[in-house]
C-alpha positions in Angstrom: 8.5 4.3 16.7 12.7 3.0 17.9 10.8 -0.8 17.1 8.5 -0.2 14.7 11.3 1.7 12.2 13.3 -1.5 13.3 10.6 -3.3 12.6 9.9 -1.5 8.8 13.9 -1.8 8.6 13.4 2.1 7.8 17.5 2.5 9.5 16.4 6.6 10.7 18.9 8.2 13.2 17.9 9.6 16.7 17.0 12.9 15.2 14.8 11.8 12.9 12.8 9.3 15.7 12.3 11.8 17.9 10.8 14.4 15.5 8.8 11.1 13.9 7.6 10.3 17.1 6.0 13.6 17.8 4.8 13.9 14.7 3.2 10.5 15.1 1.6 11.7 18.8 0.1 15.1 17.2 -1.7 12.6 14.7 -2.9 10.2 16.8 -4.1 13.5 18.7 -6.0 14.1 16.2 -7.8 10.7 15.4 -8.5 10.8 19.1 -10.7 13.7 18.4 -13.0 12.1 16.3 -13.8 9.9 19.6 -15.7 13.0 20.9 -17.8 13.8 17.9 -21.5 13.3 18.4 -22.9 11.1 15.9 -25.7 10.4 17.2 -27.9 12.0 14.7 -26.0 10.4 11.6 -27.1 7.6 10.0 -25.1 4.7 9.4 -23.6 4.7 6.0 -21.8 1.9 4.0 -22.2 3.0 0.2 -21.2 6.7 -0.5 -20.8 7.2 -3.6 -23.8 5.3 -5.4 -24.5 2.1 -6.4 -23.3 2.1 -9.9 -19.4 -0.9 -10.8 -17.9 0.8 -13.6 -16.3 -2.5 -14.8 -16.4 -3.4 -17.9 -16.5 -6.8 -20.3 -14.3 -9.9 -19.1 -13.4 -10.3 -22.5 -10.6 -12.5 -23.7 -7.8 -11.1 -25.1 -4.7 -12.4 -26.4 -1.4 -11.9 -24.2 2.0 -12.0 -24.9 3.7 -15.0 -26.3 6.3 -16.4 -24.2 9.2 -14.7 -26.9 7.8 -10.9 -26.4 8.0 -11.4 -22.8 11.0 -12.0 -22.5 12.4 -9.6 -25.4 13.5 -7.1 -22.7 14.6 -9.4 -19.4 18.5 -8.7 -18.4 18.6 -12.7 -18.0 17.0 -15.6 -19.0 17.2 -19.5 -18.5 15.4 -22.1 -19.4 12.6 -20.3 -21.4 11.6 -18.0 -18.0 13.1 -15.1 -16.1 16.4 -15.3 -14.1 15.7 -12.7 -10.9 18.3 -12.2 -7.9 18.0 -14.6 -4.9 15.9 -13.2 -1.7 18.1 -13.2 0.8 
């Protein structure tokens, strides 16, 4: 758990690592119980909610102009949004 939190840059305290490690163990144990479930009589499913799509028509609509898009920008340069560099 400690190395995972370091990779995620969470900065957890040792007591948090202990508590979260126990909780993660409980979750893994609960999910592990599913491996023992008898599913021999259950048909495989790939779609459980019906087969109808709820999509809208793909229609072209006007977007924002560059001036409108940059109107509330804190900083801009040469017509572009300026953001801090990622270190």
